[in-house]
C-alpha positions as CSV (number, residue, x, y, z in Angstrom):
1,M,-52.5,-63.8,11.0
2,L,-52.4,-60.5,12.8
3,V,-52.6,-61.2,16.5
4,Q,-51.8,-57.9,18.1
5,L,-51.6,-54.2,17.2
6,S,-50.1,-51.7,19.6
7,I,-50.3,-47.9,18.9
8,R,-48.6,-45.1,20.8
9,D,-49.1,-41.4,20.2
10,I,-50.6,-41.6,16.7
11,V,-53.0,-38.8,15.8
12,L,-55.8,-39.1,18.4
13,I,-54.6,-42.4,19.9
14,E,-52.6,-42.1,23.1
15,R,-52.1,-45.7,24.0
16,L,-53.9,-48.6,22.4
17,D,-53.3,-52.4,22.6
18,L,-55.6,-54.6,20.4
19,S,-55.7,-58.3,20.2
20,F,-57.2,-60.1,17.1
21,E,-58.6,-63.6,16.7
22,A,-59.0,-65.8,13.6
23,G,-62.2,-65.4,11.6
24,L,-64.1,-62.2,10.9
25,S,-63.5,-59.1,13.0
26,V,-65.4,-55.9,12.4
27,L,-64.6,-52.4,13.5
28,T,-67.6,-50.1,13.9
29,G,-68.2,-46.6,15.3
30,E,-69.5,-43.2,14.5
31,T,-68.1,-41.3,11.5
32,G,-64.9,-39.5,12.6
33,A,-64.3,-41.8,15.6
34,G,-60.9,-42.9,14.3
35,K,-61.4,-46.0,12.2
36,S,-59.2,-44.5,9.5
37,I,-56.5,-43.8,12.1
38,L,-56.4,-47.5,12.9
39,L,-55.9,-48.4,9.3
40,D,-53.3,-45.7,8.8
41,S,-51.5,-47.1,11.8
42,L,-51.6,-50.6,10.5
43,S,-50.4,-49.4,7.1
44,L,-47.5,-47.6,8.8
45,A,-46.4,-50.8,10.5
46,L,-46.5,-52.6,7.2
47,G,-44.1,-50.1,5.5
48,G,-46.6,-47.5,4.3
49,R,-45.7,-43.9,3.7
50,G,-44.7,-42.1,6.9
51,D,-45.8,-38.5,7.8
52,G,-44.8,-36.3,10.7
53,S,-48.5,-35.2,10.9
54,L,-49.3,-38.7,12.2
55,V,-47.6,-38.0,15.5
56,R,-50.0,-36.9,18.3
57,H,-49.9,-33.2,19.0
58,G,-47.3,-32.3,21.7
59,M,-45.3,-35.5,21.3
60,D,-41.9,-36.0,19.6
61,K,-42.7,-39.4,18.1
62,G,-45.3,-42.1,17.7
63,Q,-44.9,-45.8,17.3
64,V,-46.9,-48.7,15.9
65,T,-46.2,-52.4,16.5
66,A,-47.9,-55.3,14.7
67,V,-47.4,-58.9,15.7
68,F,-48.1,-61.8,13.3
69,D,-48.4,-65.5,13.9
70,V,-47.6,-67.2,10.6
71,S,-46.4,-70.7,9.6
72,G,-42.8,-71.6,9.3
73,T,-43.1,-72.0,5.6
74,H,-44.7,-68.7,4.9
75,R,-43.1,-66.6,2.1
76,A,-42.6,-63.7,4.5
77,R,-40.2,-65.8,6.6
78,A,-38.2,-66.8,3.5
79,L,-38.0,-63.2,2.5
80,L,-36.7,-62.2,5.9
81,K,-34.1,-65.0,6.0
82,E,-32.8,-63.9,2.6
83,N,-32.2,-60.5,4.0
84,G,-30.5,-61.7,7.2
85,V,-33.4,-61.0,9.6
86,D,-34.1,-63.5,12.4
87,D,-37.6,-65.0,11.9
88,D,-37.9,-67.2,14.9
89,G,-41.3,-67.1,16.7
90,D,-43.8,-64.4,15.9
91,L,-43.0,-61.7,13.4
92,I,-42.9,-58.3,15.1
93,F,-43.1,-55.3,12.8
94,R,-42.4,-52.0,14.6
95,R,-42.3,-48.5,13.0
96,V,-41.3,-45.4,14.8
97,Q,-42.6,-42.1,13.3
98,S,-40.8,-38.9,14.3
99,G,-42.5,-35.5,14.3
100,D,-39.9,-34.2,11.8
101,G,-41.1,-36.8,9.2
102,R,-38.3,-39.3,9.6
103,T,-39.2,-43.0,10.4
104,R,-37.3,-46.0,11.6
105,A,-38.4,-49.6,10.8
106,Y,-37.7,-52.8,12.8
107,I,-38.6,-56.4,12.3
108,N,-38.0,-58.7,15.2
109,D,-36.1,-55.8,16.8
110,Q,-33.6,-55.7,13.9
111,P,-33.4,-52.4,11.9
112,V,-34.6,-52.9,8.3
113,S,-35.3,-50.8,5.3
114,V,-38.8,-49.5,4.8
115,Q,-38.7,-51.2,1.4
116,L,-38.1,-54.6,3.0
117,M,-40.8,-53.9,5.6
118,R,-43.2,-53.1,2.8
119,Q,-42.3,-56.2,0.8
120,A,-42.8,-58.5,3.8
121,G,-46.0,-56.6,4.9
122,Q,-47.6,-57.1,1.5
123,L,-47.1,-60.9,2.0
124,L,-48.9,-60.7,5.3
125,V,-51.7,-58.2,4.9
126,E,-53.9,-56.9,2.0
127,I,-55.8,-53.7,2.6
128,H,-58.7,-53.2,0.2
129,G,-61.1,-50.3,0.0
130,Q,-63.0,-48.4,-2.6
131,H,-59.9,-46.4,-3.5
132,D,-57.2,-48.9,-2.6
133,D,-57.8,-52.1,-4.6
134,R,-54.2,-53.0,-5.3
135,A,-55.2,-56.5,-6.4
136,L,-57.2,-55.0,-9.3
137,V,-55.0,-52.1,-10.3
138,D,-51.9,-54.0,-11.5
139,T,-52.5,-56.5,-14.4
140,D,-49.4,-58.4,-13.2
141,A,-51.5,-59.1,-10.1
142,H,-54.3,-60.4,-12.3
143,R,-51.9,-63.0,-13.8
144,V,-50.8,-64.0,-10.3
145,L,-54.4,-64.4,-9.1
146,L,-55.3,-66.6,-12.1
147,D,-52.2,-68.8,-11.5
148,A,-53.2,-69.1,-7.8
149,F,-56.8,-70.0,-8.7
150,A,-55.6,-72.7,-11.1
151,G,-52.7,-74.0,-8.9
152,L,-50.1,-72.9,-11.5
153,A,-47.6,-71.4,-9.2
154,D,-45.1,-74.2,-9.7
155,D,-45.6,-74.1,-13.5
156,A,-45.0,-70.3,-13.5
157,A,-41.8,-70.8,-11.5
158,D,-40.6,-73.4,-14.0
159,V,-41.3,-71.0,-16.8
160,G,-39.3,-68.3,-15.0
161,E,-36.4,-70.6,-14.5
162,A,-36.5,-71.7,-18.2
163,Y,-36.6,-68.0,-19.1
164,R,-33.5,-67.3,-16.9
165,R,-31.5,-70.2,-18.5
166,W,-32.4,-69.1,-22.0
167,R,-31.3,-65.5,-21.4
168,E,-28.1,-66.7,-19.7
169,A,-27.3,-68.8,-22.8
170,E,-28.1,-65.9,-25.0
171,R,-25.8,-63.6,-23.1
172,A,-23.0,-66.2,-23.2
173,Y,-23.4,-66.5,-26.9
174,K,-23.4,-62.7,-27.5
175,T,-20.5,-62.2,-25.2
176,H,-18.4,-64.8,-26.9
177,K,-19.4,-63.7,-30.4
178,A,-18.3,-60.1,-29.6
179,K,-15.0,-61.5,-28.2
180,V,-14.3,-63.5,-31.3
181,E,-15.2,-60.6,-33.6
182,A,-12.9,-58.3,-31.7
183,A,-10.2,-60.9,-31.8
184,A,-10.6,-61.4,-35.5
185,R,-10.2,-57.7,-36.1
186,E,-6.9,-57.8,-34.2
187,A,-5.7,-61.2,-35.4
188,D,-2.4,-60.0,-37.0
189,Y,-1.6,-57.8,-34.1
190,L,-2.3,-60.6,-31.6
191,R,-0.2,-63.1,-33.5
192,S,2.8,-60.8,-33.8
193,S,2.4,-59.8,-30.1
194,V,2.2,-63.4,-29.0
195,E,5.3,-64.3,-31.1
196,E,7.2,-61.4,-29.6
197,L,6.2,-62.2,-26.0
198,E,6.8,-65.9,-26.4
199,T,10.3,-65.0,-27.7
200,L,10.8,-62.6,-24.8
201,S,9.4,-65.2,-22.4
202,P,9.0,-62.9,-19.4
203,Q,9.0,-64.7,-16.0
204,D,7.2,-63.8,-12.8
205,G,9.6,-61.7,-10.6
206,E,12.2,-61.5,-13.2
207,E,12.5,-57.7,-13.3
208,D,13.2,-57.4,-9.6
209,E,15.9,-60.2,-9.8
210,L,17.6,-58.5,-12.8
211,A,17.5,-55.1,-11.3
212,E,19.1,-56.4,-8.1
213,R,21.9,-58.2,-10.0
214,R,22.5,-55.1,-12.1
215,A,22.8,-52.9,-9.0
216,V,25.3,-55.3,-7.3
217,M,27.5,-55.4,-10.4
218,Q,27.4,-51.6,-11.0
219,K,28.3,-51.1,-7.3
220,S,31.2,-53.6,-7.7
221,E,32.4,-51.8,-10.8
222,R,32.6,-48.5,-9.0
223,I,34.7,-49.7,-6.0
224,A,36.9,-52.2,-7.9
225,G,39.2,-49.5,-9.1
226,D,39.9,-48.2,-5.6
227,I,40.6,-51.8,-4.3
228,A,43.0,-52.4,-7.3
229,E,44.8,-49.2,-6.5
230,A,45.2,-50.3,-2.9
231,S,46.5,-53.7,-4.0
232,E,49.0,-52.0,-6.3
233,F,50.3,-49.8,-3.5
234,L,50.6,-52.8,-1.1
235,N,52.0,-55.3,-3.6
236,G,53.6,-53.3,-6.4
237,N,57.0,-51.7,-7.0
238,A,56.1,-48.9,-4.7
239,S,55.1,-51.2,-1.8
240,P,56.6,-50.0,1.6
241,V,57.0,-53.6,2.7
242,P,60.6,-54.2,1.4
243,V,61.7,-50.9,2.6
244,I,60.4,-51.5,6.1
245,A,61.8,-55.0,6.2
246,S,65.3,-53.8,5.2
247,L,65.2,-51.1,7.8
248,M,64.1,-53.5,10.5
249,R,67.0,-55.9,9.7
250,R,69.6,-53.1,9.9
251,L,68.2,-52.0,13.2
252,E,68.2,-55.5,14.5
253,R,72.0,-55.7,13.7
254,K,72.6,-52.4,15.5
255,S,70.6,-53.3,18.5
256,A,73.3,-55.6,19.8
257,E,75.7,-52.7,19.9
258,A,73.3,-50.5,21.9
259,P,71.3,-52.8,24.3
260,G,68.0,-51.4,25.4
261,L,67.9,-48.7,22.8
262,L,66.3,-50.3,19.6
263,E,64.5,-53.4,20.8
264,E,61.1,-51.7,21.1
265,T,61.4,-50.0,17.7
266,V,62.3,-53.3,16.1
267,Q,59.2,-54.9,17.7
268,L,56.9,-52.2,16.4
269,L,58.4,-52.5,12.9
270,D,57.8,-56.3,13.0
271,S,54.2,-55.8,14.1
272,A,53.8,-53.2,11.2
273,L,55.1,-55.8,8.7
274,D,52.6,-58.4,10.0
275,S,49.7,-55.9,9.7
276,L,50.8,-54.9,6.2
277,S,51.0,-58.6,5.2
278,N,47.4,-59.1,6.5
279,A,46.3,-56.0,4.6
280,Q,47.9,-57.4,1.4
281,M,45.9,-60.7,1.8
282,E,42.6,-58.9,2.5
283,V,43.0,-56.5,-0.4
284,E,43.6,-59.5,-2.7
285,A,40.5,-61.2,-1.4
286,A,38.4,-58.1,-1.8
287,L,39.7,-57.7,-5.3
288,R,38.7,-61.3,-6.1
289,R,35.2,-60.7,-4.7
290,T,34.7,-57.7,-6.9
291,E,35.7,-59.6,-10.0
292,F,32.7,-59.9,-12.5
293,D,32.3,-60.4,-16.2
294,P,31.4,-57.1,-17.8
295,R,29.7,-59.1,-20.5
296,E,27.3,-60.5,-17.8
297,L,26.4,-56.9,-16.8
298,E,25.7,-56.1,-20.4
299,R,23.5,-59.2,-20.8
300,V,21.6,-58.4,-17.6
301,E,21.0,-54.8,-18.7
302,E,19.9,-55.8,-22.2
303,R,17.4,-58.3,-20.7
304,L,16.1,-55.7,-18.3
305,F,15.8,-53.0,-20.9
306,A,14.0,-55.4,-23.3
307,L,11.4,-56.3,-20.6
308,R,10.8,-52.6,-19.8
309,A,10.5,-51.7,-23.4
310,A,7.9,-54.4,-23.9
311,A,6.0,-53.2,-20.9
312,R,5.9,-49.6,-22.3
313,K,4.8,-50.9,-25.7
314,Y,1.9,-52.9,-24.2
315,Q,1.2,-50.2,-21.6
316,V,1.4,-52.6,-18.6
317,Q,3.8,-53.2,-15.7
318,V,6.7,-55.6,-16.3
319,M,5.2,-57.9,-13.8
320,Q,2.0,-58.1,-15.8
321,L,3.7,-59.2,-19.0
322,P,3.4,-63.0,-18.3
323,A,-0.4,-62.6,-17.6
324,L,-0.7,-60.5,-20.8
325,A,1.0,-63.1,-22.8
326,Q,-1.4,-65.8,-21.5
327,K,-4.4,-63.6,-22.2
328,M,-3.2,-63.0,-25.8
329,I,-2.6,-66.7,-26.2
330,S,-6.1,-67.4,-24.9
331,D,-7.6,-64.7,-27.2
332,L,-5.9,-66.4,-30.1
333,A,-7.2,-69.8,-29.0
334,D,-10.7,-68.3,-28.8
335,L,-10.2,-66.9,-32.3
336,D,-8.9,-70.2,-33.6
337,A,-11.6,-72.3,-31.9
338,G,-14.2,-69.5,-32.0
339,E,-16.5,-70.8,-34.7
340,E,-16.7,-74.2,-33.1
341,K,-17.4,-72.7,-29.6
342,L,-19.9,-70.3,-31.1
343,G,-21.7,-73.2,-32.7
344,H,-22.0,-74.9,-29.3
345,L,-23.3,-71.7,-27.7
346,L,-25.8,-71.1,-30.4
347,A,-27.1,-74.6,-30.0
348,A,-27.5,-74.0,-26.3
349,V,-29.5,-70.8,-27.1
350,S,-31.8,-72.8,-29.4
351,E,-32.2,-75.6,-26.9
352,T,-33.0,-73.4,-23.9
353,R,-35.3,-71.3,-26.0
354,A,-37.2,-74.4,-27.2
355,V,-37.5,-75.5,-23.5
356,F,-38.9,-72.1,-22.6
357,D,-41.3,-72.0,-25.5
358,R,-42.6,-75.5,-24.6
359,K,-43.1,-74.6,-21.0
360,A,-44.6,-71.2,-21.7
361,R,-47.1,-72.6,-24.3
362,S,-48.1,-75.3,-21.8
363,L,-48.6,-72.7,-19.1
364,S,-50.5,-70.5,-21.5
365,D,-52.9,-73.4,-22.4
366,K,-53.5,-74.0,-18.7
367,R,-54.2,-70.3,-18.1
368,H,-56.7,-70.1,-21.0
369,H,-58.4,-73.2,-19.6
370,A,-58.5,-71.8,-16.1
371,A,-59.7,-68.3,-17.2
372,S,-63.3,-69.4,-17.9
373,A,-63.4,-71.3,-14.7
374,L,-62.3,-68.3,-12.7
375,A,-64.8,-66.1,-14.5
376,E,-67.6,-68.5,-13.8
377,A,-66.7,-68.8,-10.1
378,V,-66.7,-65.0,-9.8
379,M,-70.0,-64.7,-11.8
380,Q,-71.7,-67.1,-9.3
381,E,-71.1,-64.5,-6.5
382,L,-72.3,-61.5,-8.4
383,P,-76.1,-61.9,-8.3
384,A,-76.2,-61.8,-4.5
385,L,-74.1,-58.7,-4.6
386,K,-76.7,-56.9,-6.8
387,L,-74.4,-57.3,-9.8
388,E,-76.6,-59.8,-11.5
389,R,-76.6,-57.9,-14.7
390,A,-72.8,-57.6,-14.8
391,R,-70.3,-59.9,-16.4
392,F,-66.8,-60.7,-15.3
393,M,-64.2,-61.8,-17.9
394,V,-60.6,-63.0,-17.7
395,E,-59.0,-61.7,-20.9
396,I,-55.7,-63.3,-22.0
397,T,-53.5,-62.0,-24.7
398,S,-50.8,-64.4,-25.8
399,D,-47.8,-63.5,-28.0
400,A,-45.2,-66.2,-28.6
401,E,-42.7,-63.4,-29.4
402,A,-43.4,-61.2,-26.4
403,L,-41.3,-63.3,-24.0
404,T,-41.0,-62.5,-20.3
405,A,-40.1,-64.5,-17.1
406,D,-43.9,-64.8,-16.6
407,G,-44.5,-66.5,-19.9
408,I,-46.2,-65.2,-23.1
409,D,-49.5,-64.1,-21.6
410,I,-51.0,-60.7,-20.5
411,V,-53.9,-61.4,-18.2
412,E,-56.4,-58.7,-17.5
413,F,-59.8,-58.7,-15.7
414,H,-62.6,-57.1,-17.7
415,V,-66.1,-56.4,-16.7
416,Q,-69.4,-55.4,-18.3
417,T,-71.5,-53.7,-15.7
418,N,-74.7,-53.5,-17.7
419,P,-76.0,-55.3,-20.8
420,G,-75.4,-53.3,-24.0
421,T,-72.4,-51.4,-22.6
422,R,-68.9,-52.1,-23.9
423,P,-66.8,-54.4,-21.7
424,G,-63.5,-53.0,-20.6
425,P,-60.7,-53.2,-18.0
426,I,-62.2,-53.5,-14.5
427,M,-60.4,-50.4,-13.2
428,K,-61.9,-48.2,-16.0
429,V,-65.4,-49.6,-16.2
430,A,-66.5,-50.3,-12.6
431,S,-67.4,-47.6,-10.1
432,G,-65.9,-47.5,-6.6
433,G,-68.7,-49.5,-5.0
434,E,-68.8,-52.0,-7.9
435,L,-65.1,-52.4,-7.7
436,S,-65.2,-53.4,-4.1
437,R,-68.0,-55.9,-4.7
438,F,-66.1,-57.4,-7.7
439,L,-63.0,-57.7,-5.5
440,L,-65.0,-59.4,-2.8
441,A,-66.4,-61.9,-5.3
442,L,-62.9,-62.5,-6.7
443,K,-61.5,-63.1,-3.2
444,V,-64.3,-65.5,-2.3
445,A,-63.7,-67.4,-5.6
446,L,-60.0,-67.6,-4.8
447,A,-60.7,-68.6,-1.1
448,D,-57.2,-68.9,0.5
449,R,-55.4,-69.1,-2.8
450,G,-53.3,-66.1,-3.9
451,S,-54.1,-64.2,-0.8
452,A,-52.3,-62.8,2.2
453,P,-53.2,-64.5,5.5
454,T,-54.9,-61.3,6.7
455,L,-57.4,-59.3,4.5
456,V,-58.6,-55.9,5.6
457,F,-61.7,-54.4,3.9
458,D,-62.3,-50.7,4.5
459,E,-66.0,-49.9,4.1
460,I,-66.5,-51.9,1.0
461,D,-70.2,-51.9,1.9
462,T,-70.5,-48.1,1.5
463,G,-73.6,-47.1,-0.5
464,V,-75.3,-50.5,-0.3
465,G,-77.9,-51.8,2.2
466,G,-80.4,-54.5,2.9
467,A,-79.8,-57.6,0.9
468,V,-76.5,-56.5,-0.7
469,A,-75.0,-55.7,2.7
470,D,-76.2,-59.0,4.0
471,A,-74.7,-60.8,1.0
472,I,-71.4,-58.9,1.6
473,G,-71.5,-60.1,5.3
474,Q,-72.1,-63.7,4.2
475,R,-69.2,-63.6,1.9
476,L,-66.9,-62.0,4.4
477,K,-67.9,-64.7,6.8
478,R,-67.2,-67.5,4.3
479,L,-63.9,-65.9,3.4
480,S,-62.9,-65.7,7.1
481,E,-63.1,-69.5,7.4
482,R,-59.9,-69.7,5.4
483,V,-58.1,-66.4,6.1
484,Q,-58.3,-63.8,8.8
485,V,-60.7,-60.9,7.8
486,L,-60.9,-57.5,9.3
487,S,-63.7,-55.2,8.1
488,V,-64.4,-51.6,8.8
489,T,-68.1,-51.3,8.3
490,H,-71.2,-49.2,8.7
491,A,-73.5,-52.1,7.7
492,P,-75.2,-53.8,10.6
493,Q,-75.7,-56.9,8.4
494,V,-71.9,-57.2,8.1
495,A,-71.2,-56.4,11.8
496,A,-73.7,-59.1,13.0
497,R,-71.7,-61.9,11.3
498,A,-68.4,-61.1,13.0
499,A,-66.8,-63.3,15.5
500,T,-65.2,-60.3,17.1
501,H,-66.7,-56.8,17.3
502,L,-64.5,-53.8,18.0
503,L,-66.2,-50.5,18.8
504,I,-64.2,-47.3,18.0
505,S,-65.1,-44.2,19.9
506,K,-63.8,-40.8,21.0
507,G,-63.7,-39.5,24.5
508,P,-61.7,-37.3,26.9
509,S,-58.0,-37.8,26.9
510,A,-56.4,-39.4,30.0
511,E,-54.2,-36.3,30.1
512,G,-57.2,-34.2,30.9
513,G,-58.1,-30.8,29.6
514,D,-60.0,-30.4,26.4
515,R,-58.0,-33.1,24.6
516,I,-59.8,-35.9,22.8
517,A,-58.5,-39.5,22.4
518,T,-59.7,-42.5,20.3
519,R,-60.6,-45.6,22.2
520,V,-61.3,-49.2,21.0
521,A,-63.3,-51.7,23.0
522,T,-64.1,-55.4,22.4
523,M,-67.8,-55.6,22.7
524,E,-69.6,-58.2,24.8
525,P,-72.8,-59.8,23.4
526,G,-75.2,-57.4,25.2
527,H,-73.4,-54.3,24.1
528,R,-73.2,-55.7,20.5
529,T,-77.0,-55.7,20.4
530,E,-77.0,-52.0,21.3
531,E,-74.3,-51.1,18.8
532,I,-76.0,-52.9,15.9
533,A,-79.3,-51.3,16.9
534,R,-77.6,-47.9,16.7
535,M,-76.3,-48.8,13.3
536,L,-79.8,-49.7,12.2
537,A,-81.7,-46.8,13.8
538,G,-79.2,-43.9,13.9
539,A,-79.1,-41.4,16.7
540,T,-82.2,-42.6,18.5
541,V,-82.2,-46.3,19.3
542,T,-85.7,-47.8,19.4
543,E,-87.0,-51.1,20.8
544,E,-87.8,-52.1,17.2
545,A,-84.1,-51.5,16.3
546,R,-83.0,-53.6,19.3
547,A,-85.3,-56.4,18.2
548,A,-84.0,-56.2,14.7
549,A,-80.4,-56.2,16.0
550,A,-81.1,-59.3,18.1
551,K,-82.6,-61.0,15.1
552,L,-79.5,-60.2,13.0
553,L,-77.2,-61.5,15.7
554,S,-79.2,-64.7,16.0
555,G,-78.8,-65.4,12.3
556,E,-82.5,-65.4,11.6
557,N,-82.2,-62.7,8.9
């Protein structure tokens, strides 16, 4: 339920902190005192439309915070968890409205979208008035209310799941059928392509390996000629080694004849011969290392070019050829086994459709059975609400071929407001005041089923008085035994039945000057008598009005 509402700088409200209790709470006050401001503020905190004009004059922004105490299994908590919002403890909804029209939304101090705030807010609070009866506007809501009345929520969920499974089976069948048909149109192309790719047998990473081997062999081919030329010079007929060796031997013989003259020259020539000999061996080794089979280079190039040609043909990268081959093989397998698989998928479609049809028909039968019970329960409430000549009907249109996740039924509330008139959809036939009373009767019949834990009724007693207002008060009181009820009212008969009475008034602003501010006070018993007397008598409160007010509060009316 709603336990606290805090408002800062919204229209005429400077600073307001309200606490709410379980049961029936009423808000009363003179016309224009600010009751609509409170409801607009609550609506803003629940994700309603923001507007820069809501910000109090002279301020940059306003803020509304609503605190809710709900059970750990409430649907709002599940919704918040699904969206990653911490739901421990109380649920705190906060909306900041800027003067430029922008708003920011927070739940438990985490920024959220206004859409999520609105979805969670609708699970926590319903606001109903003569021109805001969302429960009666949408025929989908009529179906939900009927299911709630009959305890069919689980059955409806089963139907929704059966519908999802049937549609998934249908999508799988259609997808595979399209795949098989496409494959059949390309069967010859697929078979020739698979044969070509299987013959080619591309391997993962093969292109890089072949390109590297080719580059090494091409490089070796370019430098092999220079190495061979060096080898020919060092080892061939033109080699300087024999000439240098012969010259060194002659100088050695002469060195004995001229001591100290040629020894160093002979040593240098000997060293040169050693270096040339080492060079000869290294050149031979290098020549052996550059040796390769030209036919191997040709084979590598042919393989590499074949892979790249296939890649161009099939418009993929060479590295994607193995995966392409597997896909084509799979497509062929689907084609070859397609009819058999299609048969299995079609059987699954028939089976899941049969399950859905069975569950949907069962749910429809239960809805038809419950429709008359709901209509009767609502009708029992109508005489006291001065709608004794009216009829309430739950019309169900069932179409076994109009399949939705909600089943095969369209549920719509119809009414006949006077004998002899044509019944029709409730939103088209009932007037504003009648609509509010029909809604109240419906909510009483439903009790705490299919309802948010907090219901707000905005002046649903407008235009009625006496016995009708008292009947409305009685039903709001009964309803408040199961859910929290807040009612903005001008009817003393309604106000007298409240457990909590909040008086809304206007007075001088705390900022001084000529500014006016809205105030809300929780009324004590003595003051309640005076306020209800004012509601009975008008501007001048008489002793008779006070006596009547005391009688209303005592429950003697």
